[in-house]
TORPATOR-948147 format. One record per residue: residue number from 1; x, y, z of N, C-alpha, C in turn. Coordinates in Angstrom, 2 decimals. Atoms other than C-alpha are relative to their C-alpha. Example, Ala and Ser with C-alpha at 12.3 -4.5 7.8 and 13.67 -1.06 7.14 Angstrom:
# residues 2
- k,nxx,nyy,nzz,caxx,cayy,cazz,cxx,cyy,czz
- 1,0.89,-1.19,0.00,12.30,-4.50,7.80,0.90,1.20,0.00
- 2,-0.82,-1.19,-0.06,13.67,-1.06,7.14,-0.77,1.09,0.73
//
This chain:
# residues 162
- k,nxx,nyy,nzz,caxx,cayy,cazz,cxx,cyy,czz
- 1,0.05,-1.30,0.61,10.94,-74.16,-34.34,0.35,-0.04,-1.47
- 2,-0.37,0.12,1.40,12.02,-75.49,-37.71,-1.05,-0.71,-0.82
- 3,1.02,0.77,0.70,9.02,-77.64,-38.58,-1.35,0.22,0.65
- 4,1.33,0.02,-0.59,5.30,-77.87,-38.04,0.03,-0.93,1.21
- 5,0.01,0.83,-1.21,4.72,-79.18,-34.52,-1.37,-0.65,0.17
- 6,1.21,0.79,-0.21,2.15,-81.76,-33.47,-0.09,-0.33,1.48
- 7,0.19,0.34,-1.41,0.71,-82.16,-29.97,-1.43,-0.45,0.23
- 8,1.33,0.46,-0.39,-2.23,-84.26,-28.82,-0.35,0.74,1.28
- 9,0.37,-0.82,-1.16,-4.01,-81.90,-26.43,-1.22,-0.53,0.75
- 10,1.16,0.62,-0.66,-7.22,-83.85,-25.69,-0.16,-1.41,-0.56
- 11,0.13,1.39,0.40,-7.91,-87.57,-25.77,-1.15,-0.62,0.78
- 12,1.12,0.70,-0.63,-11.11,-89.52,-25.07,0.01,-1.44,-0.46
- 13,0.01,1.41,0.36,-11.18,-93.29,-24.95,-0.81,-0.75,1.05
- 14,0.75,0.86,-0.90,-12.29,-96.11,-22.65,-0.12,0.53,1.41
- 15,0.23,-0.37,-1.39,-13.51,-95.91,-19.09,0.37,-1.13,0.96
- 16,-0.42,1.14,-0.83,-12.31,-99.32,-17.86,1.29,-0.55,-0.56
- 17,-1.30,0.49,0.45,-8.86,-100.85,-18.00,-0.05,-1.36,-0.68
- 18,0.09,1.32,0.62,-10.12,-104.25,-19.21,-1.02,-0.08,-1.13
- 19,0.98,-0.04,1.09,-12.56,-103.14,-21.94,0.50,0.94,-1.09
- 20,-0.39,-0.86,1.12,-11.66,-101.86,-25.38,-1.07,1.06,-0.23
- 21,1.01,-1.05,0.22,-13.36,-98.52,-26.05,-0.68,-0.18,-1.36
- 22,0.69,0.11,1.29,-16.03,-98.54,-28.76,0.37,1.13,-0.95
- 23,-0.40,-1.15,0.83,-14.82,-95.15,-30.00,1.10,0.77,0.73
- 24,-1.09,-0.80,-0.53,-11.80,-92.94,-29.51,0.04,1.31,-0.77
- 25,-0.19,-1.29,0.66,-11.40,-89.24,-30.22,1.25,0.66,0.55
- 26,-1.19,-0.75,-0.41,-8.34,-87.06,-30.10,-0.05,1.36,-0.68
- 27,-0.18,-1.32,0.58,-7.77,-83.38,-30.63,1.51,0.23,-0.07
- 28,-1.43,-0.19,0.24,-4.39,-82.61,-32.13,0.23,1.45,-0.40
- 29,-0.33,-1.39,0.28,-2.89,-79.13,-32.13,1.24,0.03,-0.89
- 30,-1.13,-0.17,0.92,-0.64,-78.24,-35.05,0.39,1.46,0.00
- 31,-0.53,-1.34,0.19,1.55,-75.16,-35.06,0.69,-0.05,-1.36
- 32,-0.40,0.18,1.39,2.04,-74.75,-38.78,1.14,0.93,-0.38
- 33,-1.17,-0.74,0.46,5.43,-73.67,-40.11,-0.32,0.73,-1.31
- 34,0.31,-0.80,1.18,5.50,-71.06,-42.90,0.02,-0.77,-1.33
- 35,-0.06,0.72,1.28,6.41,-73.59,-45.60,-1.12,-1.02,-0.15
- 36,1.13,0.93,0.06,3.34,-75.75,-44.77,-1.31,0.77,-0.07
- 37,1.35,-0.57,-0.05,-0.41,-75.14,-44.98,-0.88,-0.97,0.77
- 38,0.93,0.88,-0.70,-3.39,-76.51,-43.13,-0.31,-1.23,-0.87
- 39,0.33,1.08,0.92,-4.20,-78.60,-46.20,1.15,-1.01,-0.11
- 40,-1.13,0.92,0.11,-0.69,-80.05,-46.50,0.20,-0.80,1.28
- 41,-0.11,0.71,-1.28,-0.68,-80.96,-42.79,-1.05,-1.10,0.08
- 42,1.06,1.01,-0.02,-4.03,-82.76,-43.07,0.33,-1.14,-0.96
- 43,-0.39,1.04,0.97,-2.80,-84.61,-46.17,1.11,-0.87,0.57
- 44,-1.09,0.77,-0.62,0.36,-85.65,-44.30,-0.53,-0.95,1.06
- 45,0.57,0.84,-1.07,-1.66,-86.96,-41.33,-0.77,-1.17,-0.61
- 46,0.76,1.08,0.65,-4.00,-88.94,-43.61,0.93,-1.06,-0.58
- 47,-0.97,0.94,0.59,-1.03,-90.49,-45.42,0.72,-0.80,1.09
- 48,-0.71,0.67,-1.08,0.77,-91.30,-42.16,-0.88,-1.05,0.69
- 49,0.92,0.93,-0.67,-2.30,-92.97,-40.61,-0.36,-1.14,-0.96
- 50,0.31,0.98,1.05,-3.27,-94.76,-43.85,-1.01,-1.05,0.46
- 51,1.05,0.91,-0.48,-6.44,-96.25,-42.37,-1.35,0.67,-0.24
- 52,1.30,-0.60,0.36,-9.88,-95.55,-43.87,-1.00,-0.03,1.16
- 53,0.90,0.04,-1.16,-11.51,-96.39,-40.52,0.18,1.24,0.89
- 54,-0.28,-1.20,-0.80,-9.96,-93.27,-39.00,-0.53,1.21,-0.75
- 55,0.57,-1.21,0.60,-11.94,-90.11,-39.68,0.76,1.22,0.53
- 56,-0.72,-1.21,-0.37,-10.03,-86.85,-39.69,-0.89,1.19,-0.32
- 57,0.84,-1.18,0.16,-12.05,-83.70,-39.15,0.82,1.24,0.31
- 58,-0.62,-1.29,-0.28,-10.76,-80.16,-39.36,-1.01,0.80,0.80
- 59,0.94,-0.74,-0.86,-12.47,-78.49,-36.42,0.54,1.37,0.37
- 60,-0.66,-1.24,-0.38,-10.20,-75.49,-36.31,-0.58,1.21,-0.70
- 61,0.29,-1.29,0.64,-10.79,-71.88,-37.05,1.34,0.65,-0.30
- 62,-1.37,-0.50,0.14,-7.11,-71.58,-37.80,0.18,0.81,-1.28
- 63,-0.39,-0.80,1.15,-5.52,-69.20,-40.21,1.32,-0.55,-0.52
- 64,-1.30,0.46,0.51,-2.52,-69.81,-42.43,1.13,0.45,0.92
- 65,-1.14,-0.44,-0.84,0.90,-69.57,-40.77,0.38,1.44,-0.31
- 66,-0.41,-1.39,0.15,2.21,-66.08,-40.24,1.18,0.10,-0.97
- 67,-1.12,-0.25,0.92,4.49,-64.68,-42.93,1.28,0.27,0.80
- 68,-1.27,-0.31,-0.63,8.16,-64.35,-42.12,0.31,1.47,-0.25
- 69,-0.27,-1.43,0.11,8.92,-60.69,-41.41,1.46,0.24,-0.36
- 70,-1.35,-0.37,0.45,11.99,-58.92,-42.78,0.92,0.29,1.19
- 71,-0.91,-0.24,-1.12,14.86,-59.22,-40.27,1.01,1.12,-0.27
- 72,-0.91,-1.11,0.33,16.68,-56.35,-42.03,-0.74,1.33,-0.09
- 73,0.81,-1.19,0.15,13.82,-53.85,-42.04,0.09,0.95,1.18
- 74,-0.04,-1.03,-1.04,13.38,-50.69,-40.00,-0.71,-0.45,1.27
- 75,0.73,0.48,-1.18,10.84,-52.36,-37.69,0.84,-0.93,0.84
- 76,-0.85,0.92,-0.75,13.26,-55.11,-36.75,1.15,0.75,0.68
- 77,-1.09,-0.77,-0.59,16.08,-52.62,-36.19,-0.47,0.78,1.22
- 78,0.56,-0.71,-1.15,13.80,-50.66,-33.86,-0.22,-0.96,1.17
- 79,0.14,1.00,-1.05,12.98,-53.84,-31.92,1.35,-0.36,0.62
- 80,-1.34,0.33,-0.49,16.68,-54.70,-31.67,0.52,1.11,0.92
- 81,-0.43,-1.14,-0.81,17.43,-51.20,-30.35,-0.71,-0.01,1.36
- 82,0.79,0.01,-1.23,14.63,-51.47,-27.77,0.43,-1.13,0.93
- 83,-0.47,1.13,-0.80,15.81,-54.89,-26.60,1.31,0.37,0.70
- 84,-1.29,-0.39,-0.58,19.33,-53.54,-26.06,-0.17,1.10,1.06
- 85,0.24,-1.05,-0.99,18.01,-50.44,-24.26,-0.57,-0.57,1.30
- 86,0.65,0.57,-1.18,16.02,-52.65,-21.89,0.88,-0.99,0.73
- 87,-0.73,1.09,-0.64,18.30,-55.63,-21.25,1.51,0.09,-0.15
- 88,-1.45,-0.18,0.07,21.77,-54.37,-22.19,0.55,-0.12,-1.41
- 89,-0.63,-0.04,1.33,24.01,-53.69,-25.18,0.82,-1.24,-0.33
- 90,-0.85,1.16,0.25,26.00,-56.90,-24.76,-0.77,-1.23,-0.48
- 91,0.82,1.13,0.46,23.12,-59.12,-25.94,0.20,-0.27,-1.48
- 92,0.08,0.37,1.41,23.08,-61.01,-29.20,-1.48,-0.07,-0.32
- 93,1.41,-0.03,0.38,19.74,-60.21,-30.80,-0.13,-0.70,-1.34
- 94,0.13,0.82,1.20,18.58,-62.68,-33.41,-1.46,-0.23,-0.32
- 95,1.37,0.36,0.37,15.39,-63.30,-35.40,-0.29,-1.42,0.47
- 96,0.41,1.25,-0.60,13.44,-66.23,-34.09,-1.39,-0.33,-0.52
- 97,1.33,0.41,0.46,10.49,-68.20,-35.44,-0.84,-0.41,1.20
- 98,0.89,0.28,-1.13,7.70,-68.16,-32.86,-1.03,-1.03,-0.42
- 99,0.95,1.05,0.36,5.69,-71.37,-32.96,-1.32,0.12,0.74
- 100,1.24,-0.18,-0.75,3.08,-70.23,-30.46,-1.00,0.84,-0.76
- 101,1.04,-0.81,0.62,-0.21,-68.72,-31.48,0.08,1.44,0.47
- 102,0.00,-1.40,-0.39,-0.47,-64.96,-31.48,-1.04,0.75,-0.82
- 103,0.93,-0.84,0.75,-2.67,-62.13,-32.68,0.59,0.50,-1.31
- 104,-0.63,-0.47,1.24,-0.19,-61.46,-35.49,-0.74,-0.48,-1.24
- 105,0.74,0.54,1.15,-2.36,-63.59,-37.77,-1.06,0.98,-0.50
- 106,1.03,-0.96,0.41,-4.92,-60.76,-37.83,0.56,1.17,-0.81
- 107,-0.62,-1.13,0.67,-2.42,-58.30,-39.31,0.80,-0.37,-1.23
- 108,-0.95,0.38,1.04,-0.36,-60.31,-41.78,-0.42,0.35,-1.41
- 109,0.44,-0.30,1.36,-2.49,-59.58,-44.84,-0.43,1.46,-0.16
- 110,0.42,-1.41,0.02,-3.04,-55.88,-44.04,1.06,0.85,-0.70
- 111,-0.99,-0.83,0.70,-1.41,-53.27,-46.28,0.80,0.91,0.92
- 112,-0.72,-0.88,-0.91,-0.42,-51.12,-43.29,1.02,-0.77,0.84
- 113,-0.92,0.80,-0.80,1.56,-54.01,-41.76,0.70,-1.05,-0.87
- 114,-0.67,0.97,0.87,3.85,-55.58,-44.37,0.90,-0.97,0.78
- 115,-0.81,0.86,-0.85,6.04,-57.00,-41.58,-0.62,-0.01,1.39
- 116,0.56,0.14,-1.34,4.55,-58.33,-38.37,1.01,-0.78,0.84
- 117,-0.98,0.62,-0.88,7.02,-59.09,-35.59,-0.70,-0.45,1.27
- 118,0.58,0.55,-1.21,5.88,-61.35,-32.79,1.07,0.01,1.07
- 119,-1.01,-0.10,-1.05,7.69,-60.54,-29.59,-0.67,-0.03,1.37
- 120,0.40,-0.01,-1.39,7.27,-61.25,-25.93,1.11,0.73,0.74
- 121,-1.01,-0.81,-0.67,9.05,-58.62,-23.90,0.39,-0.56,1.35
- 122,-0.43,0.66,-1.23,10.37,-61.07,-21.34,1.31,-0.72,-0.28
- 123,-1.24,0.76,0.11,13.88,-62.42,-20.84,-0.07,-1.13,1.01
- 124,0.06,1.17,-0.87,13.86,-65.95,-19.45,1.37,-0.64,0.06
- 125,-1.35,0.51,-0.19,17.03,-67.40,-18.01,0.08,-1.48,0.29
- 126,-0.12,1.41,-0.39,16.12,-70.93,-17.04,-1.20,-0.81,-0.48
- 127,1.07,0.93,0.38,14.07,-73.95,-17.98,-1.12,0.07,1.02
- 128,1.01,-0.10,-1.06,12.28,-73.53,-14.66,-1.01,1.11,-0.31
- 129,0.90,-1.09,0.34,10.84,-70.23,-15.87,-0.94,-0.37,-1.14
- 130,0.84,0.46,1.10,9.53,-71.88,-19.06,-1.06,-0.99,0.48
- 131,0.86,1.09,-0.44,7.90,-74.71,-17.10,-1.41,0.45,0.37
- 132,1.32,-0.46,-0.42,5.02,-72.57,-15.85,-0.88,0.52,-1.11
- 133,0.81,-0.55,1.08,3.84,-71.39,-19.26,-1.18,-0.92,-0.32
- 134,1.24,0.72,0.31,0.25,-72.45,-19.95,-0.24,-1.16,0.95
- 135,0.18,1.07,-0.96,0.28,-74.56,-16.82,-0.53,0.54,1.31
- 136,0.44,-0.38,-1.34,-0.65,-74.49,-13.18,0.95,1.06,0.54
- 137,-0.78,-1.07,-0.62,0.52,-71.32,-11.43,0.91,0.71,-1.01
- 138,-0.77,-0.70,1.02,1.66,-69.59,-14.62,0.47,1.34,0.54
- 139,-0.55,-1.22,-0.59,3.98,-66.73,-13.71,1.34,0.36,-0.64
- 140,-1.36,-0.43,0.32,7.09,-64.70,-14.42,0.54,0.69,1.25
- 141,-0.62,-0.66,-1.15,9.56,-63.15,-11.99,-0.46,1.46,0.08
- 142,0.47,-1.37,-0.21,8.46,-59.81,-10.50,0.95,1.00,-0.67
- 143,-0.96,-0.92,0.62,11.68,-58.07,-11.63,-0.13,-0.02,-1.52
- 144,0.13,0.12,1.45,11.20,-59.39,-15.15,-1.30,0.63,-0.49
- 145,1.27,-0.66,0.34,7.59,-58.16,-15.18,0.22,1.51,-0.12
- 146,-0.32,-1.43,0.06,8.88,-54.65,-14.45,0.78,0.35,-1.26
- 147,-0.78,-0.24,1.22,11.42,-54.90,-17.28,-0.88,-0.14,-1.24
- 148,0.90,0.19,1.13,8.68,-56.13,-19.61,-0.83,1.27,-0.23
- 149,0.76,-1.25,0.11,6.61,-53.04,-18.87,0.90,1.10,-0.55
- 150,-0.96,-1.01,0.48,9.69,-50.85,-19.38,0.31,-0.21,-1.48
- 151,-0.27,0.31,1.41,10.39,-52.62,-22.69,-1.09,0.60,-0.89
- 152,1.08,-0.48,0.84,6.96,-51.76,-24.08,-0.12,1.52,0.02
- 153,-0.05,-1.47,-0.03,7.18,-48.15,-22.89,1.10,0.52,-0.93
- 154,-1.12,-0.40,0.85,10.57,-47.84,-24.59,-0.31,-0.24,-1.48
- 155,0.40,0.31,1.37,9.20,-49.50,-27.72,-0.90,1.10,-0.57
- 156,0.89,-1.07,0.46,6.46,-46.87,-27.94,0.78,1.29,-0.23
- 157,-0.84,-1.19,0.20,9.02,-44.09,-27.48,0.83,-0.11,-1.28
- 158,-0.84,0.19,1.18,11.18,-45.57,-30.24,-0.78,0.00,-1.31
- 159,0.79,-0.08,1.24,8.30,-45.54,-32.73,0.25,1.29,-0.75
- 160,-0.30,-1.28,0.65,9.23,-41.92,-33.42,1.18,-0.13,-0.96
- 161,-1.18,0.19,0.86,12.44,-43.25,-35.03,-0.33,-0.62,-1.34
- 162,0.36,0.66,1.28,10.56,-45.09,-37.79,-0.33,0.99,-1.08
//
């Protein structure tokens, strides 16, 4: 959550264990941190590989990283209030850099949305709950699903406070 992340998500190589593949391709997913850019990440990868035989292609339709929203603004205070109303006043609510992709990229340069807050209205208590994300049998607890719905209803009600 502090740096650009790198994950090989697809890999194509040989088809036999005793034959070197004639070609290899890999698709690498980068979640770009706000202080980096697509161009700086590609330059870093080229420098790290340092091999002219390796071709690096940008096949993405990615956008620049999302701007960091104001954690002291009215929108954040309304989110904090809604979180406490849904999950309890004894919580510590803290800004958090979301490294996952979201639709926030479509709003960041819009004049009507100077601050875009990315939030998932789900409270997860264990590593086991995280394990199913983007995997087989992706799910959340039924009780938490109900609270998530309640969170978004409360969020809409609290918009009147802005």
